[in-house]
MIDOSE-1310 file (N, C-alpha, C; in nm, 2 decimals, decimal comma, always signed):
residues 261
mrvf	+8,11/+6,83/+1,56/+8,05/+6,94/+1,63/+8,15/+6,98/+1,74; +8,17/+7,11/+1,77/+8,25/+7,15/+1,87/+8,17/+7,19/+1,99; +8,22/+7,16/+2,10/+8,15/+7,19/+2,23/+8,25/+7,28/+2,31; +8,19/+7,36/+2,41/+8,27/+7,45/+2,49/+8,29/+7,38/+2,63
dadr	+8,42/+7,36/+2,67/+8,45/+7,30/+2,80/+8,45/+7,41/+2,90; +8,35/+7,42/+2,98/+8,34/+7,53/+3,08/+8,45/+7,52/+3,18; +8,49/+7,40/+3,22/+8,59/+7,39/+3,32/+8,72/+7,44/+3,28; +8,76/+7,41/+3,15/+8,89/+7,45/+3,09/+8,88/+7,58/+3,01
qewv	+8,76/+7,64/+3,00/+8,74/+7,76/+2,93/+8,80/+7,75/+2,79; +8,76/+7,64/+2,71/+8,81/+7,63/+2,57/+8,71/+7,55/+2,49; +8,72/+7,57/+2,36/+8,63/+7,49/+2,26/+8,71/+7,36/+2,23; +8,63/+7,25/+2,22/+8,68/+7,12/+2,18/+8,60/+7,06/+2,07
gpeq	+8,66/+6,98/+1,98/+8,59/+6,91/+1,87/+8,54/+6,78/+1,91; +8,46/+6,71/+1,82/+8,40/+6,58/+1,85/+8,50/+6,48/+1,88; +8,61/+6,48/+1,81/+8,72/+6,38/+1,84/+8,77/+6,39/+1,98; +8,75/+6,50/+2,04/+8,81/+6,52/+2,18/+8,71/+6,50/+2,29
errv	+8,58/+6,48/+2,25/+8,48/+6,47/+2,35/+8,50/+6,35/+2,45; +8,54/+6,23/+2,39/+8,56/+6,12/+2,48/+8,67/+6,15/+2,58; +8,78/+6,21/+2,52/+8,89/+6,24/+2,61/+8,85/+6,34/+2,72; +8,77/+6,44/+2,68/+8,72/+6,54/+2,78/+8,64/+6,47/+2,88
aelh	+8,55/+6,38/+2,84/+8,46/+6,31/+2,94/+8,55/+6,23/+3,03; +8,65/+6,16/+2,98/+8,74/+6,09/+3,07/+8,81/+6,18/+3,17; +8,86/+6,30/+3,11/+8,92/+6,39/+3,20/+8,82/+6,44/+3,31; +8,70/+6,46/+3,28/+8,60/+6,51/+3,37/+8,58/+6,41/+3,48
rrda	+8,57/+6,27/+3,44/+8,56/+6,17/+3,54/+8,68/+6,17/+3,64; +8,80/+6,18/+3,57/+8,92/+6,18/+3,65/+8,92/+6,30/+3,75; +8,88/+6,42/+3,70/+8,88/+6,54/+3,79/+8,78/+6,52/+3,90; +8,66/+6,46/+3,87/+8,56/+6,44/+3,97/+8,61/+6,35/+4,08
arqr	+8,69/+6,24/+4,04/+8,74/+6,15/+4,14/+8,84/+6,23/+4,23; +8,93/+6,31/+4,17/+9,03/+6,38/+4,24/+8,96/+6,48/+4,34; +8,86/+6,55/+4,29/+8,79/+6,64/+4,38/+8,72/+6,57/+4,50; +8,66/+6,45/+4,48/+8,60/+6,38/+4,59/+8,71/+6,34/+4,69
halr	+8,83/+6,30/+4,64/+8,94/+6,26/+4,73/+8,99/+6,39/+4,81; +9,01/+6,50/+4,74/+9,05/+6,62/+4,81/+8,95/+6,67/+4,91; +8,82/+6,65/+4,88/+8,72/+6,70/+4,97/+8,73/+6,62/+5,10; +8,74/+6,48/+5,09/+8,76/+6,40/+5,21/+8,88/+6,44/+5,29
gavt	+8,99/+6,47/+5,22/+9,11/+6,51/+5,30/+9,09/+6,64/+5,37; +9,02/+6,74/+5,30/+8,99/+6,87/+5,36/+8,91/+6,85/+5,49; +8,81/+6,77/+5,48/+8,72/+6,74/+5,59/+8,80/+6,69/+5,71; +8,89/+6,60/+5,68/+8,97/+6,54/+5,79/+9,06/+6,64/+5,86
vlav	+9,12/+6,73/+5,77/+9,21/+6,83/+5,83/+9,13/+6,93/+5,91; +9,01/+6,97/+5,87/+8,93/+7,06/+5,94/+8,89/+7,00/+6,08; +8,86/+6,87/+6,08/+8,82/+6,81/+6,20/+8,93/+6,81/+6,30; +9,05/+6,78/+6,25/+9,17/+6,78/+6,34/+9,19/+6,92/+6,40
cgla	+9,19/+7,02/+6,31/+9,21/+7,16/+6,35/+9,10/+7,20/+6,46; +8,98/+7,16/+6,43/+8,87/+7,20/+6,52/+8,89/+7,14/+6,66; +8,94/+7,01/+6,66/+8,97/+6,95/+6,79/+9,08/+7,02/+6,87; +9,19/+7,05/+6,79/+9,30/+7,12/+6,85/+9,26/+7,26/+6,91
fgtw	+9,18/+7,33/+6,83/+9,14/+7,46/+6,87/+9,05/+7,46/+7,00; +8,96/+7,35/+7,00/+8,88/+7,34/+7,12/+8,96/+7,31/+7,24; +9,06/+7,22/+7,23/+9,14/+7,19/+7,34/+9,22/+7,32/+7,39; +9,27/+7,39/+7,30/+9,35/+7,52/+7,33/+9,26/+7,62/+7,40
algw	+9,14/+7,63/+7,35/+9,04/+7,73/+7,40/+9,00/+7,70/+7,54; +8,98/+7,57/+7,57/+8,94/+7,53/+7,70/+9,05/+7,56/+7,80; +9,18/+7,53/+7,76/+9,29/+7,56/+7,85/+9,32/+7,70/+7,87; +9,30/+7,79/+7,76/+9,33/+7,93/+7,77/+9,23/+8,01/+7,85
kdep	+9,11/+7,95/+7,86/+9,00/+8,03/+7,93/+9,03/+8,05/+8,08; +9,10/+7,96/+8,14/+9,12/+7,98/+8,29/+9,27/+8,01/+8,31; +9,35/+8,04/+8,21/+9,49/+8,06/+8,23/+9,52/+8,21/+8,24; +9,57/+8,26/+8,35/+9,61/+8,41/+8,36/+9,73/+8,44/+8,27
gtrg	+9,75/+8,56/+8,24/+9,87/+8,60/+8,17/+9,84/+8,72/+8,08; +9,92/+8,74/+7,98/+9,91/+8,86/+7,89/+9,79/+8,84/+7,80; +9,74/+8,95/+7,75/+9,63/+8,95/+7,66/+9,67/+9,04/+7,54; +9,68/+8,98/+7,42/+9,72/+9,05/+7,30/+9,85/+9,11/+7,32
wfvv	+9,87/+9,25/+7,29/+10,00/+9,31/+7,30/+10,02/+9,37/+7,44; +9,93/+9,35/+7,53/+9,95/+9,41/+7,67/+10,03/+9,32/+7,75; +10,13/+9,38/+7,83/+10,21/+9,30/+7,92/+10,16/+9,33/+8,06; +10,12/+9,23/+8,13/+10,07/+9,26/+8,27/+10,19/+9,24/+8,37
lent	+10,22/+9,35/+8,44/+10,33/+9,34/+8,53/+10,28/+9,28/+8,66; +10,34/+9,18/+8,71/+10,30/+9,12/+8,84/+10,33/+9,21/+8,96; +10,25/+9,21/+9,06/+10,27/+9,28/+9,18/+10,36/+9,19/+9,27; +10,48/+9,24/+9,29/+10,58/+9,16/+9,37/+10,58/+9,19/+9,52
atda	+10,48/+9,27/+9,56/+10,47/+9,31/+9,70/+10,43/+9,19/+9,78; +10,48/+9,18/+9,90/+10,45/+9,07/+9,99/+10,33/+9,10/+10,07; +10,28/+9,00/+10,15/+10,16/+9,03/+10,23/+10,20/+9,08/+10,37; +10,32/+9,12/+10,39/+10,36/+9,18/+10,52/+10,29/+9,31/+10,54
pgpd	+10,25/+9,33/+10,67/+10,17/+9,46/+10,70/+10,26/+9,58/+10,67; +10,20/+9,69/+10,63/+10,27/+9,81/+10,61/+10,30/+9,88/+10,74; +10,37/+9,99/+10,73/+10,41/+10,06/+10,86/+10,29/+10,11/+10,93; +10,17/+10,14/+10,87/+10,06/+10,19/+10,94/+9,95/+10,08/+10,96
epdp	+9,98/+9,95/+10,92/+9,88/+9,85/+10,94/+9,92/+9,77/+11,06; +9,82/+9,72/+11,14/+9,84/+9,63/+11,25/+9,90/+9,50/+11,21; +10,00/+9,45/+11,29/+10,05/+9,32/+11,27/+9,96/+9,21/+11,32; +9,91/+9,12/+11,24/+9,82/+9,02/+11,29/+9,88/+8,93/+11,40
ggtt	+10,01/+8,92/+11,40/+10,08/+8,83/+11,49/+10,10/+8,90/+11,63; +10,07/+9,03/+11,64/+10,10/+9,10/+11,77/+10,10/+9,24/+11,74; +10,11/+9,32/+11,85/+10,12/+9,46/+11,84/+10,26/+9,51/+11,87; +10,32/+9,58/+11,78/+10,45/+9,63/+11,80/+10,45/+9,78/+11,79
egps	+10,53/+9,85/+11,86/+10,53/+10,00/+11,85/+10,67/+10,04/+11,82; +10,69/+10,13/+11,73/+10,82/+10,18/+11,69/+10,81/+10,33/+11,68; +10,92/+10,39/+11,66/+10,93/+10,54/+11,65/+10,84/+10,59/+11,53; +10,77/+10,69/+11,55/+10,69/+10,75/+11,45/+10,78/+10,82/+11,35
pssp	+10,75/+10,82/+11,22/+10,84/+10,89/+11,12/+10,84/+11,04/+11,15; +10,96/+11,09/+11,14/+10,98/+11,23/+11,16/+10,93/+11,31/+11,04; +10,88/+11,43/+11,07/+10,83/+11,52/+10,96/+10,95/+11,58/+10,89; +10,94/+11,61/+10,76/+11,05/+11,68/+10,69/+11,07/+11,81/+10,76
aapp	+11,20/+11,85/+10,76/+11,24/+11,98/+10,82/+11,19/+12,09/+10,73; +11,16/+12,20/+10,78/+11,13/+12,32/+10,71/+11,25/+12,41/+10,69; +11,26/+12,49/+10,59/+11,37/+12,58/+10,58/+11,38/+12,68/+10,70; +11,49/+12,74/+10,72/+11,50/+12,84/+10,83/+11,40/+12,95/+10,82
agye	+11,37/+13,01/+10,93/+11,27/+13,12/+10,92/+11,31/+13,23/+10,82; +11,21/+13,27/+10,74/+11,24/+13,37/+10,63/+11,28/+13,31/+10,50; +11,29/+13,17/+10,49/+11,33/+13,11/+10,37/+11,21/+13,02/+10,33; +11,21/+12,98/+10,20/+11,11/+12,89/+10,15/+11,18/+12,80/+10,05
avqd	+11,13/+12,67/+10,04/+11,18/+12,58/+9,95/+11,10/+12,59/+9,82; +11,17/+12,60/+9,71/+11,11/+12,61/+9,58/+11,16/+12,51/+9,48; +11,07/+12,46/+9,39/+11,11/+12,38/+9,28/+11,12/+12,47/+9,16; +11,24/+12,49/+9,12/+11,26/+12,59/+9,01/+11,22/+12,53/+8,88
pegf	+11,17/+12,62/+8,79/+11,13/+12,57/+8,65/+11,25/+12,50/+8,58; +11,37/+12,53/+8,61/+11,48/+12,46/+8,54/+11,50/+12,32/+8,60; +11,42/+12,28/+8,70/+11,43/+12,14/+8,74/+11,49/+12,11/+8,88; +11,56/+12,21/+8,93/+11,63/+12,18/+9,06/+11,54/+12,24/+9,17
rvav	+11,57/+12,19/+9,29/+11,51/+12,24/+9,42/+11,61/+12,32/+9,49; +11,56/+12,43/+9,56/+11,65/+12,51/+9,63/+11,57/+12,59/+9,73; +11,64/+12,64/+9,84/+11,57/+12,72/+9,94/+11,62/+12,87/+9,92; +11,53/+12,96/+9,91/+11,56/+13,10/+9,89/+11,48/+13,19/+9,99
pegw	+11,53/+13,31/+10,02/+11,45/+13,40/+10,11/+11,31/+13,42/+10,05; +11,22/+13,43/+10,14/+11,08/+13,46/+10,09/+11,07/+13,59/+10,03; +10,99/+13,60/+9,92/+10,96/+13,73/+9,86/+11,06/+13,77/+9,75; +11,16/+13,69/+9,73/+11,26/+13,73/+9,63/+11,21/+13,70/+9,49
drgt	+11,26/+13,78/+9,39/+11,22/+13,77/+9,25/+11,31/+13,68/+9,18; +11,26/+13,61/+9,08/+11,34/+13,52/+9,00/+11,36/+13,57/+8,86; +11,48/+13,55/+8,80/+11,51/+13,58/+8,67/+11,61/+13,49/+8,61; +11,63/+13,49/+8,48/+11,73/+13,40/+8,42/+11,81/+13,48/+8,31
tdaa	+11,93/+13,42/+8,28/+12,01/+13,46/+8,17/+12,05/+13,34/+8,10; +12,08/+13,35/+7,97/+12,12/+13,24/+7,89/+12,25/+13,19/+7,93; +12,27/+13,06/+7,92/+12,39/+12,99/+7,96/+12,45/+12,92/+7,84; +12,58/+12,91/+7,83/+12,64/+12,84/+7,72/+12,64/+12,69/+7,75
fgfd	+12,61/+12,65/+7,87/+12,62/+12,51/+7,91/+12,51/+12,48/+8,02; +12,45/+12,37/+8,00/+12,34/+12,33/+8,10/+12,22/+12,42/+8,10; +12,15/+12,42/+8,21/+12,03/+12,50/+8,21/+12,06/+12,65/+8,22; +11,96/+12,74/+8,20/+11,98/+12,88/+8,22/+12,03/+12,92/+8,35
vvhy	+12,11/+13,02/+8,36/+12,16/+13,07/+8,49/+12,04/+13,14/+8,56; +12,01/+13,09/+8,68/+11,89/+13,14/+8,75/+11,94/+13,24/+8,86; +11,87/+13,35/+8,87/+11,90/+13,45/+8,97/+11,78/+13,47/+9,06; +11,80/+13,47/+9,19/+11,69/+13,51/+9,28/+11,74/+13,64/+9,35
rspd	+11,66/+13,75/+9,34/+11,70/+13,88/+9,39/+11,61/+13,93/+9,50; +11,67/+14,00/+9,59/+11,59/+14,07/+9,70/+11,51/+14,18/+9,63; +11,39/+14,22/+9,69/+11,31/+14,32/+9,62/+11,39/+14,45/+9,60; +11,48/+14,49/+9,68/+11,56/+14,61/+9,66/+11,68/+14,59/+9,57
gtrr	+11,70/+14,47/+9,52/+11,81/+14,44/+9,43/+11,95/+14,44/+9,49; +11,96/+14,45/+9,62/+12,10/+14,46/+9,68/+12,16/+14,33/+9,72; +12,08/+14,22/+9,71/+12,13/+14,09/+9,74/+12,08/+13,99/+9,63; +12,16/+13,89/+9,61/+12,13/+13,80/+9,50/+12,18/+13,66/+9,53
lqvy	+12,10/+13,56/+9,48/+12,15/+13,42/+9,48/+12,15/+13,37/+9,34; +12,26/+13,31/+9,30/+12,27/+13,26/+9,16/+12,30/+13,11/+9,16; +12,23/+13,04/+9,07/+12,24/+12,89/+9,06/+12,27/+12,86/+8,91; +12,37/+12,78/+8,88/+12,39/+12,74/+8,74/+12,47/+12,61/+8,74
qvee	+12,47/+12,54/+8,62/+12,55/+12,42/+8,60/+12,69/+12,46/+8,55; +12,79/+12,39/+8,60/+12,93/+12,41/+8,56/+12,97/+12,31/+8,45; +13,04/+12,37/+8,35/+13,09/+12,28/+8,24/+13,21/+12,20/+8,27; +13,30/+12,25/+8,36/+13,42/+12,18/+8,39/+13,39/+12,05/+8,47
atpd	+13,49/+11,96/+8,46/+13,47/+11,82/+8,51/+13,46/+11,82/+8,66; +13,53/+11,91/+8,73/+13,54/+11,91/+8,88/+13,53/+12,05/+8,93; +13,49/+12,06/+9,06/+13,48/+12,20/+9,11/+13,61/+12,27/+9,12; +13,72/+12,19/+9,15/+13,85/+12,25/+9,16/+13,90/+12,31/+9,02
esve	+13,87/+12,23/+8,92/+13,90/+12,28/+8,78/+13,83/+12,40/+8,75; +13,70/+12,41/+8,78/+13,62/+12,53/+8,75/+13,67/+12,65/+8,83; +13,70/+12,64/+8,95/+13,75/+12,75/+9,03/+13,89/+12,80/+8,98; +13,98/+12,70/+8,95/+14,11/+12,74/+8,89/+14,09/+12,81/+8,76
lyls	+14,00/+12,77/+8,68/+13,98/+12,84/+8,55/+13,93/+12,99/+8,58; +13,83/+13,00/+8,67/+13,78/+13,13/+8,70/+13,89/+13,23/+8,76; +13,97/+13,17/+8,84/+14,07/+13,26/+8,91/+14,19/+13,28/+8,82; +14,20/+13,22/+8,70/+14,32/+13,23/+8,62/+14,30/+13,36/+8,54
davp	+14,41/+13,40/+8,47/+14,41/+13,52/+8,39/+14,32/+13,51/+8,26; +14,28/+13,38/+8,23/+14,20/+13,36/+8,11/+14,05/+13,42/+8,13; +14,01/+13,44/+8,25/+13,88/+13,49/+8,28/+13,88/+13,63/+8,33; +13,82/+13,73/+8,26/+13,81/+13,87/+8,31/+13,75/+13,88/+8,45
kprg	+13,80/+13,97/+8,53/+13,75/+13,98/+8,67/+13,67/+14,12/+8,68; +13,58/+14,13/+8,77/+13,51/+14,26/+8,79/+13,61/+14,36/+8,85; +13,58/+14,48/+8,83/+13,67/+14,59/+8,88/+13,68/+14,58/+9,03; +13,81/+14,59/+9,08/+13,83/+14,59/+9,22/+13,83/+14,45/+9,28
feel	+13,85/+14,34/+9,19/+13,84/+14,21/+9,24/+13,95/+14,18/+9,34; +13,91/+14,12/+9,45/+14,01/+14,08/+9,56/+13,97/+13,95/+9,62; +14,05/+13,85/+9,60/+14,02/+13,72/+9,66/+14,04/+13,72/+9,81; +13,94/+13,67/+9,88/+13,95/+13,67/+10,03/+13,99/+13,54/+10,09
ared	+13,93/+13,43/+10,04/+13,95/+13,30/+10,09/+13,92/+13,19/+9,99; +13,98/+13,08/+10,01/+13,95/+12,96/+9,92/+13,97/+12,84/+10,01; +13,87/+12,74/+10,00/+13,88/+12,62/+10,09/+13,82/+12,50/+10,02; +13,87/+12,39/+10,05/+13,80/+12,26/+10,01/+13,68/+12,24/+10,10
agrd	+13,56/+12,23/+10,03/+13,44/+12,22/+10,11/+13,36/+12,10/+10,08; +13,44/+11,99/+10,03/+13,37/+11,87/+10,00/+13,31/+11,80/+10,12; +13,20/+11,73/+10,10/+13,13/+11,66/+10,21/+13,06/+11,54/+10,15; +13,04/+11,43/+10,23/+12,97/+11,31/+10,20/+13,03/+11,25/+10,07
glaa	+13,16/+11,26/+10,06/+13,23/+11,20/+9,95/+13,22/+11,27/+9,81; +13,16/+11,39/+9,82/+13,14/+11,47/+9,70/+13,23/+11,60/+9,70; +13,30/+11,62/+9,59/+13,39/+11,73/+9,59/+13,33/+11,87/+9,59; +13,39/+11,97/+9,65/+13,34/+12,10/+9,65/+13,45/+12,20/+9,68
vrfe	+13,44/+12,32/+9,62/+13,54/+12,42/+9,66/+13,46/+12,55/+9,68; +13,49/+12,62/+9,78/+13,43/+12,75/+9,81/+13,54/+12,86/+9,81; +13,51/+12,97/+9,75/+13,59/+13,09/+9,76/+13,51/+13,22/+9,77; +13,57/+13,31/+9,84/+13,50/+13,44/+9,86/+13,59/+13,55/+9,80
ylad	+13,52/+13,66/+9,75/+13,60/+13,77/+9,70/+13,52/+13,90/+9,71; +13,58/+14,01/+9,69/+13,52/+14,14/+9,69/+13,53/+14,19/+9,55; +13,44/+14,28/+9,51/+13,44/+14,35/+9,39/+13,38/+14,49/+9,40; +13,45/+14,59/+9,34/+13,40/+14,72/+9,36/+13,26/+14,74/+9,29
slkg	+13,24/+14,67/+9,18/+13,11/+14,68/+9,11/+13,09/+14,55/+9,04; +12,96/+14,52/+9,01/+12,92/+14,41/+8,93/+12,83/+14,45/+8,81; +12,86/+14,40/+8,70/+12,79/+14,44/+8,58/+12,64/+14,42/+8,60; +12,56/+14,52/+8,57/+12,41/+14,51/+8,58/+12,35/+14,51/+8,72
epdv	+12,44/+14,53/+8,82/+12,39/+14,54/+8,96/+12,40/+14,68/+9,01; +12,32/+14,71/+9,11/+12,33/+14,85/+9,17/+12,46/+14,88/+9,23; +12,49/+15,01/+9,25/+12,61/+15,06/+9,31/+12,59/+15,06/+9,46; +12,64/+14,96/+9,53/+12,62/+14,95/+9,68/+12,75/+14,96/+9,75
gpwh	+12,85/+15,00/+9,68/+12,99/+15,00/+9,74/+13,04/+14,86/+9,71; +13,15/+14,82/+9,78/+13,21/+14,68/+9,75/+13,11/+14,57/+9,77; +13,11/+14,48/+9,67/+13,02/+14,36/+9,68/+13,10/+14,25/+9,75; +13,03/+14,17/+9,84/+13,09/+14,05/+9,89/+13,03/+13,93/+9,82
vvdh	+13,11/+13,84/+9,77/+13,06/+13,73/+9,70/+13,11/+13,60/+9,76; +13,02/+13,50/+9,78/+13,05/+13,37/+9,82/+13,02/+13,27/+9,71; +13,12/+13,21/+9,65/+13,10/+13,13/+9,53/+13,13/+12,98/+9,57; +13,03/+12,90/+9,56/+13,04/+12,76/+9,60/+13,02/+12,67/+9,48
rfes	+13,12/+12,60/+9,44/+13,11/+12,51/+9,33/+13,13/+12,36/+9,38; +13,03/+12,28/+9,34/+13,03/+12,15/+9,41/+12,97/+12,04/+9,31; +13,01/+11,92/+9,34/+12,96/+11,80/+9,28/+12,83/+11,76/+9,36; +12,72/+11,74/+9,29/+12,60/+11,70/+9,35/+12,58/+11,55/+9,34
vdhr	+12,46/+11,50/+9,40/+12,44/+11,36/+9,40/+12,42/+11,30/+9,26; +12,40/+11,37/+9,16/+12,39/+11,32/+9,03/+12,53/+11,32/+8,96; +12,63/+11,36/+9,04/+12,77/+11,36/+8,99/+12,80/+11,46/+8,88; +12,72/+11,56/+8,88/+12,74/+11,68/+8,79/+12,78/+11,79/+8,88
vyai	+12,85/+11,89/+8,82/+12,90/+12,00/+8,90/+12,81/+12,13/+8,88; +12,78/+12,19/+8,99/+12,69/+12,31/+8,99/+12,76/+12,42/+9,07; +12,71/+12,54/+9,06/+12,76/+12,65/+9,14/+12,64/+12,72/+9,20; +12,66/+12,76/+9,33/+12,56/+12,85/+9,40/+12,64/+12,96/+9,46
agyg	+12,60/+13,09/+9,42/+12,68/+13,20/+9,46/+12,59/+13,30/+9,53; +12,63/+13,36/+9,64/+12,56/+13,46/+9,71/+12,63/+13,60/+9,70; +12,55/+13,70/+9,67/+12,60/+13,84/+9,65/+12,53/+13,93/+9,75; +12,61/+14,03/+9,81/+12,55/+14,13/+9,89/+12,65/+14,24/+9,92
pdag	+12,61/+14,35/+9,98/+12,70/+14,46/+10,01/+12,79/+14,42/+10,12; +12,92/+14,44/+10,10/+13,02/+14,41/+10,21/+12,99/+14,48/+10,33; +12,93/+14,60/+10,32/+12,91/+14,68/+10,44/+12,81/+14,62/+10,53; +12,72/+14,53/+10,48/+12,62/+14,47/+10,56/+12,67/+14,35/+10,64
gred	+12,80/+14,31/+10,63/+12,85/+14,20/+10,70/+12,86/+14,08/+10,61; +12,96/+13,99/+10,63/+12,98/+13,88/+10,53/+12,91/+13,75/+10,57; +12,85/+13,75/+10,69/+12,78/+13,63/+10,73/+12,65/+13,61/+10,65; +12,59/+13,72/+10,61/+12,46/+13,71/+10,54/+12,48/+13,63/+10,41
errl	+12,58/+13,65/+10,33/+12,60/+13,58/+10,21/+12,64/+13,43/+10,23; +12,71/+13,41/+10,34/+12,75/+13,27/+10,37/+12,62/+13,19/+10,41; +12,54/+13,25/+10,49/+12,41/+13,19/+10,53/+12,32/+13,16/+10,41; +12,32/+13,26/+10,32/+12,24/+13,25/+10,20/+12,28/+13,13/+10,12
vdta	+12,41/+13,11/+10,10/+12,46/+13,00/+10,02/+12,44/+12,87/+10,09; +12,47/+12,86/+10,22/+12,46/+12,74/+10,30/+12,32/+12,69/+10,30; +12,22/+12,78/+10,32/+12,08/+12,73/+10,32/+12,04/+12,68/+10,18; +12,08/+12,75/+10,08/+12,05/+12,70/+9,94/+12,11/+12,57/+9,91
ldwf	+12,23/+12,55/+9,96/+12,31/+12,43/+9,94/+12,24/+12,31/+10,01; +12,20/+12,34/+10,13/+12,13/+12,23/+10,21/+12,01/+12,18/+10,14; +11,94/+12,26/+10,07/+11,81/+12,22/+10,01/+11,82/+12,19/+9,86; +11,94/+12,21/+9,81/+11,96/+12,19/+9,66/+11,94/+12,04/+9,63
cppd	+11,87/+12,02/+9,52/+11,85/+11,89/+9,46/+11,86/+11,91/+9,31; +11,94/+11,84/+9,24/+11,96/+11,86/+9,10/+11,84/+11,82/+9,02; +11,83/+11,86/+8,89/+11,72/+11,82/+8,81/+11,71/+11,67/+8,79; +11,59/+11,62/+8,77/+11,56/+11,48/+8,74/+11,62/+11,39/+8,85
tqcp	+11,62/+11,43/+8,98/+11,67/+11,36/+9,09/+11,57/+11,36/+9,20; +11,55/+11,25/+9,28/+11,47/+11,25/+9,40/+11,56/+11,27/+9,52; +11,54/+11,37/+9,60/+11,62/+11,40/+9,72/+11,53/+11,41/+9,83; +11,56/+11,36/+9,95/+11,48/+11,38/+10,07/+11,51/+11,52/+10,12
apgg	+11,41/+11,58/+10,19/+11,42/+11,71/+10,25/+11,52/+11,70/+10,36; +11,60/+11,80/+10,39/+11,70/+11,79/+10,50/+11,62/+11,76/+10,63; +11,67/+11,66/+10,70/+11,61/+11,62/+10,83/+11,48/+11,54/+10,81; +11,44/+11,50/+10,69/+11,32/+11,43/+10,67/+11,34/+11,28/+10,72
g	+11,23/+11,22/+10,74/+11,23/+11,08/+10,78/+11,24/+10,98/+10,67
C-alpha cells in the first residue's frame, strides 16, 4: 500500500514506510534541537534590547533622521541684560543713519540696496550680463539714476572699453574728467562726460553724465551713473551718484547702513 508523505509532499510505497518513519523521528529530533537554539537566541537578543532601551531612554541626541544642532551660546549676559556680577554702563548703540533729506533707501527687486530721490519712478531694460539694468527717473524725466552689473573684470578695464573706439558714443560726446575713485581697498573709476542727446531721453540740451564703475564688497563690478541737464549745474549728478554709492549693497549680501552701529 502506498501512503502520502505530507511533509515531503510525495507518495511512498510499503517498502519505504520504515525509512519514512525513521526520517520522521530524525526530523523531529532536529526540530526540537533547533527550537531550543532559537529560544536561546531570542533570550539573548531580548536581554541586549532591554539593556540598550534603558540606556537610550535618558540619552540626549538625534532622533531618527533629524539632526539636533546644539546651541553654542554662552551664559554671558547680552548687551541689554544686567550683569549679575555688577552694573556696567557703556555707550548706547547708535541708530542707523538715514539718507540725506529728499532721498530714501530702497531694496530693489533685482536684489541690491540703494538710495534714490523720493518719488522717482523705476524701470528696467534687459541686460546681456548680470541683472537687468535698473533706471530711476525723476517725474519730469529730466534726471536719471542708472544701476547695473559690469561684465569686465575690473572698473578700469570697463571704462577703457567704453571710451575706446569699439563702443559707439552718443552724439556730441565730450569727456570732461576721469579719476581713480577707489576706497577701502576696492577699485573704482569715475568719469564725467557731456552728450548733446541720449537715446530715448527728452531733449534738455547737453546732458551731463557721471559714470562711476566700482568693485563692491562682493568683489563684483557694478556701475552707478547719474544723468541730468548740464544747464542745471554739475553738482546735482555728482551728489546723486555719491548718495546712491554710499547706500549701495550688492545682491545676496548683508551690509550695514552708513553710520549704523
